[in-house]
C-alpha positions in Angstrom: 0.0 0.0 0.0 2.8 2.4 0.9 4.6 1.6 -2.4 1.3 2.4 -4.3 0.9 5.7 -2.5 4.6 6.6 -3.3 4.0 5.7 -7.0 0.9 7.8 -7.1 2.6 10.7 -5.4 5.5 10.4 -7.9 3.1 10.3 -10.8 1.3 13.4 -9.6 4.6 15.3 -9.1 5.7 14.4 -12.6 2.3 15.6 -14.0 2.6 19.0 -12.2 6.2 19.4 -13.4 5.1 18.6 -17.0 2.3 21.1 -16.8 4.6 23.8 -15.4 7.2 23.3 -18.1 4.5 23.6 -20.8 3.7 27.2 -19.9 4.2 29.3 -23.1 5.7 26.2 -24.7 5.0 24.7 -28.1 1.3 24.3 -28.8 0.2 26.9 -26.2 -2.2 29.6 -27.0 -1.6 33.0 -25.4 -4.2 35.7 -25.0 -3.8 39.2 -23.6 -6.0 42.2 -22.8 -4.8 45.6 -21.8 -4.3 49.3 -22.7 -2.2 50.7 -25.6 -1.0 54.3 -26.0 0.0 55.4 -29.5 2.2 58.5 -29.9 2.9 59.6 -33.5 6.5 60.9 -34.1 5.4 63.3 -36.8 7.5 64.6 -39.6 5.1 66.6 -41.7 5.5 67.7 -45.3 4.0 70.9 -46.6 0.5 71.2 -48.0 0.9 71.7 -51.7 0.3 75.1 -53.4 -1.6 77.4 -53.1 -1.4 76.9 -49.4 0.7 79.3 -47.2 4.4 78.1 -47.4 5.5 75.8 -44.6 1.9 74.7 -43.8 2.4 71.6 -41.7 0.5 69.2 -39.5 1.0 67.7 -36.0 -0.9 64.7 -34.7 -2.0 63.9 -31.1 -1.9 60.7 -29.1 -4.6 58.3 -28.2 -5.1 55.3 -25.8 -7.4 52.3 -26.5 -7.9 48.7 -25.3 -5.7 46.2 -27.0 -6.3 42.5 -27.5 -3.8 39.9 -28.7 -3.8 36.2 -29.5 -0.6 34.3 -30.0 0.3 30.7 -30.7 3.6 29.1 -29.7 5.0 27.4 -32.8 7.9 26.1 -30.8 9.1 26.7 -27.3 10.7 29.9 -28.4 8.9 31.1 -31.6 5.4 32.4 -31.6 3.0 34.0 -34.0 0.9 36.9 -32.7 -2.1 38.9 -34.0 -2.7 42.4 -32.4 -6.3 43.7 -32.6 -8.3 46.4 -30.9 -10.6 49.4 -31.4 -9.8 52.2 -33.8 -7.5 55.0 -32.4 -8.8 58.6 -32.8 -6.1 61.2 -33.4 -6.6 65.0 -33.5 -4.6 66.9 -36.1 -3.2 70.3 -35.3 -1.6 73.1 -37.3 2.2 73.3 -37.3 4.9 75.2 -39.1 3.6 78.5 -40.4 0.1 77.7 -39.0 1.1 76.6 -35.6 -1.3 77.9 -33.0 -4.4 77.7 -35.2 -5.7 74.8 -33.0 -7.4 71.6 -34.0 -7.7 71.3 -37.8 -9.2 67.8 -38.1 -9.5 64.3 -36.6 -9.1 60.8 -38.1 -9.4 57.3 -36.9 -7.0 54.5 -37.7 -7.3 50.8 -37.2 -3.8 49.1 -37.3 -4.1 45.3 -37.0 -0.6 43.8 -36.8 0.8 40.3 -37.2 4.1 39.5 -35.5 6.6 36.6 -35.6 8.2 36.7 -32.1 11.3 35.1 -30.5 10.8 34.5 -26.8 14.0 34.1 -24.8 14.6 31.6 -21.9 12.6 28.5 -21.1 8.8 28.3 -21.3 8.5 28.1 -17.5 10.8 31.1 -16.8 9.3 33.7 -14.4 10.5 36.6 -16.6 10.6 36.1 -20.3 11.7 38.8 -22.7 10.8 38.7 -26.4 11.3 40.5 -29.7 9.0 40.6 -32.7 9.0 41.6 -36.3 5.6 42.3 -37.9 3.5 43.7 -40.6 0.9 46.4 -39.9 -2.0 47.5 -42.1 -3.0 51.0 -41.2 -6.6 51.7 -42.2 -7.8 55.3 -41.9 -11.4 56.2 -41.5 -13.8 58.9 -40.4 -11.5 61.8 -41.4 -13.3 65.0 -40.4 -12.1 68.6 -41.0 -13.0 71.5 -38.7 -13.8 75.1 -39.5 -10.1 75.9 -38.9 -9.1 73.5 -41.7 -11.5 75.3 -44.1 -10.2 78.7 -43.0 -6.6 77.5 -43.8 -7.3 75.8 -47.1 -10.5 77.3 -48.5 -11.3 80.6 -46.8 -14.8 81.7 -47.5 -15.5 78.5 -49.5 -17.1 75.1 -49.0 -16.0 73.1 -45.9 -12.7 71.4 -46.6 -12.5 67.6 -46.3 -9.7 65.1 -46.7 -8.8 61.4 -47.0 -5.7 59.6 -45.8 -4.1 56.7 -47.8 -4.2 53.3 -46.1 -0.7 51.7 -45.8 0.9 48.3 -45.4 4.1 48.7 -43.4 6.6 47.1 -41.0 6.7 47.1 -37.1 9.2 46.0 -34.6 8.5 45.0 -31.0 10.3 44.6 -27.7 8.6 43.2 -24.7 8.5 40.8 -21.8 6.2 38.7 -19.7 6.2 38.1 -15.9 4.5 34.9 -14.6 1.9 35.3 -11.9 1.1 31.5 -11.9 1.0 28.7 -14.4 -1.9 30.3 -16.3 -1.8 34.0 -15.7 1.0 36.6 -16.5 1.7 40.3 -17.0 2.8 41.5 -20.4 4.4 44.8 -21.5 5.8 45.9 -24.8 6.8 48.8 -27.0 6.1 48.7 -30.8 7.7 51.0 -33.3 6.0 51.3 -36.7 7.4 53.0 -39.8 4.4 54.7 -41.3 4.1 57.4 -44.0 0.8 58.4 -45.6 -0.6 61.1 -47.9 -3.5 63.4 -47.2 -5.7 64.3 -50.2 -7.8 67.5 -49.6 -11.1 68.4 -51.3 -9.4 71.6 -52.5 -7.1 69.5 -54.7 -4.0 69.9 -52.5 -2.0 67.0 -51.0 0.4 66.6 -48.1 2.8 63.8 -47.2 3.0 63.0 -43.5 5.4 60.6 -41.8 3.7 59.4 -38.6 6.1 56.6 -37.3 4.0 55.9 -34.2 5.4 54.5 -30.9 3.0 52.3 -29.0 3.4 51.4 -25.3 1.1 48.8 -23.8 0.5 46.9 -20.6 -1.7 43.8 -20.4 -2.7 40.8 -18.4 -2.4 37.5 -20.2 -3.6 33.9 -20.0 -2.1 30.7 -21.3 -4.2 27.8 -22.5 -4.0 24.6 -24.6 -6.5 24.5 -27.5 -10.0 25.9 -27.5 
């Protein structure tokens, strides 16, 4: 009887050890939910003639919920899809029209797919990772203000605009901290190279390099299958 109890205890210990070593290992699904702040690093071109020379644009920040789902292809390589709600950014005058206030707003939905390398072993308490991904920036709900009309079409019809959607590259640096065998904390920064073009209803255009930096903090959960 004692030998049987010892064997059962040994089997249970081996099962627990196996489950622990499987955390974020091959075949594991990883889901996270948190907040993401996007800060554009703007390099604005000039609005084409006949606008006032040096008519530029600046872009504000926004924070929204962020959801990711990842799958561990191996113990160290994962594929991740980043999703969330559209980010709403306000556009302001810069250059020769700095101080004119809010010119417009636009929403962008930037789903991103990453291939990641996760360092250390699957059961490590702290696990850094790097990622290389592809982002598709989809712009929508571009809305001009009275200030935009005053700058581009004084005394005329309200000025509107459209931003070009873009497919571009992103890089990621992050890490996870294990809470237990299922739950963990996740934080990362993502840098995206993004240049777009604004097409105004007045016939003018403007190139704008956004190059946003995203900083996010999330809580995550590991699971096997659905």
